[in-house]
C-alpha positions in Angstrom: 114.5 -40.5 -83.1 112.4 -41.6 -80.2 114.1 -40.1 -77.1 116.7 -37.5 -76.4 118.8 -36.9 -73.3 119.7 -33.3 -72.5 122.4 -32.7 -69.9 121.7 -29.6 -67.8 123.8 -27.5 -65.5 123.5 -24.0 -64.0 124.6 -22.1 -67.1 123.1 -20.1 -69.9 124.7 -22.5 -72.4 122.7 -25.3 -70.7 119.5 -23.4 -71.5 120.6 -23.2 -75.1 121.2 -26.9 -75.1 117.7 -27.6 -73.8 116.1 -25.3 -76.3 117.9 -27.0 -79.2 117.0 -30.5 -77.9 113.4 -29.4 -77.3 113.1 -28.0 -80.8 114.4 -31.2 -82.4 112.3 -33.4 -80.1 109.2 -31.4 -80.9 109.9 -31.7 -84.7 110.6 -35.4 -84.4 107.7 -36.1 -81.9 110.3 -37.5 -79.5 110.4 -37.6 -75.8 113.0 -35.9 -73.7 114.9 -36.8 -70.6 116.7 -34.0 -68.7 119.5 -35.0 -66.4 121.5 -33.0 -63.9 124.5 -34.7 -62.4 126.0 -33.7 -59.1 129.6 -34.7 -58.8 131.0 -36.2 -55.6 133.0 -33.0 -55.0 129.9 -30.8 -55.4 128.0 -33.1 -53.1 130.7 -32.9 -50.4 130.8 -29.1 -50.6 127.0 -28.8 -50.5 126.8 -31.3 -47.7 129.1 -29.2 -45.5 127.0 -26.1 -46.2 123.6 -27.8 -45.8 124.6 -29.5 -42.6 125.6 -26.2 -41.2 122.3 -24.6 -42.2 120.1 -27.6 -41.3 119.3 -28.8 -37.8 122.5 -30.6 -36.7 120.5 -33.8 -36.1 119.8 -34.1 -39.8 122.4 -34.8 -42.4 122.5 -34.1 -46.2 122.4 -37.5 -47.9 123.0 -38.9 -51.3 119.3 -39.1 -51.8 118.9 -35.4 -50.9 121.5 -34.6 -53.5 119.7 -36.7 -56.2 116.4 -35.1 -55.2 117.9 -31.6 -55.5 119.4 -32.5 -58.9 116.1 -33.8 -60.1 114.3 -30.6 -59.0 116.9 -28.5 -60.7 116.4 -30.4 -64.0 112.6 -30.1 -63.6 112.8 -26.4 -62.9 115.0 -25.8 -65.9 112.7 -27.9 -68.1 109.7 -25.9 -67.0 111.4 -22.6 -67.7 113.0 -23.5 -71.1 110.4 -25.9 -72.6 107.3 -23.9 -71.7 106.8 -23.0 -75.4 107.5 -26.4 -76.8 105.0 -29.3 -77.3 107.3 -32.0 -76.0 107.0 -34.5 -73.2 109.9 -34.6 -70.8 111.0 -36.0 -67.5 113.7 -35.0 -65.1 116.4 -37.2 -63.6 118.9 -36.3 -60.9 122.1 -38.2 -60.5 125.2 -38.3 -58.3 128.6 -39.4 -59.4 131.0 -39.2 -62.3 129.3 -37.0 -64.9 130.2 -38.9 -68.0 129.4 -42.3 -66.4 126.0 -41.0 -65.2 125.1 -39.5 -68.5 126.0 -42.6 -70.5 124.2 -44.8 -68.0 121.1 -42.6 -68.2 121.1 -42.7 -72.0 121.2 -46.5 -72.0 118.6 -46.9 -69.2 116.2 -44.5 -70.9 116.9 -45.9 -74.4 117.9 -42.5 -75.7 119.2 -42.2 -79.3 120.6 -38.7 -79.1 122.5 -36.8 -76.3 122.7 -33.0 -76.1 125.3 -31.4 -73.8 127.3 -28.3 -73.4 131.1 -28.6 -73.8 133.9 -26.4 -72.6 136.5 -25.3 -75.0 139.7 -27.0 -73.7 143.1 -27.4 -75.2 144.2 -31.0 -76.1 146.6 -30.8 -73.1 143.7 -29.8 -70.8 141.7 -32.8 -72.0 144.6 -35.2 -71.4 145.4 -33.9 -67.9 141.9 -33.3 -66.5 139.8 -35.7 -68.6 136.8 -34.5 -70.6 133.2 -35.5 -70.0 132.2 -34.3 -73.5 135.0 -36.2 -75.2 134.1 -39.4 -73.3 130.4 -39.2 -74.1 131.2 -38.6 -77.8 133.5 -41.6 -77.9 131.4 -44.0 -75.9 127.8 -43.2 -76.8 126.4 -45.4 -79.6 124.2 -42.7 -81.1 124.2 -39.0 -82.0 125.7 -36.4 -79.8 125.2 -32.7 -80.2 127.6 -30.4 -78.3 127.0 -26.7 -77.7 130.0 -24.7 -76.6 129.9 -21.7 -74.3 
């Protein structure tokens, strides 16, 4: 194993995912990539809030959203990986979560993905789609899923 991708979000489970990925990466002397994906719906909601708070002459752009996502991943990495001897970098992305995770894994030549999954019924997966299921089915490598 050379490089792992850990998908982060604002949850305690996400911290657990990063700790597990960090532990394995440290043992295998592998690099880590931390990714936080902001969905379009999250972006639109945040844009409305930010534009209300910011000077009305400045808008909240896609680049702002990616920068915020990157900063979130950096901050989480700094907090959770402080006790690990592992190199990591943070990536922020905007779009469909499964697509962005799979694309980042390919772009960064990752051979293992760590992510948190929600416990959903088969019906829930069929109706709403499931990022975790899609990553498991489409990634050509190992996937570790931690549930909440």
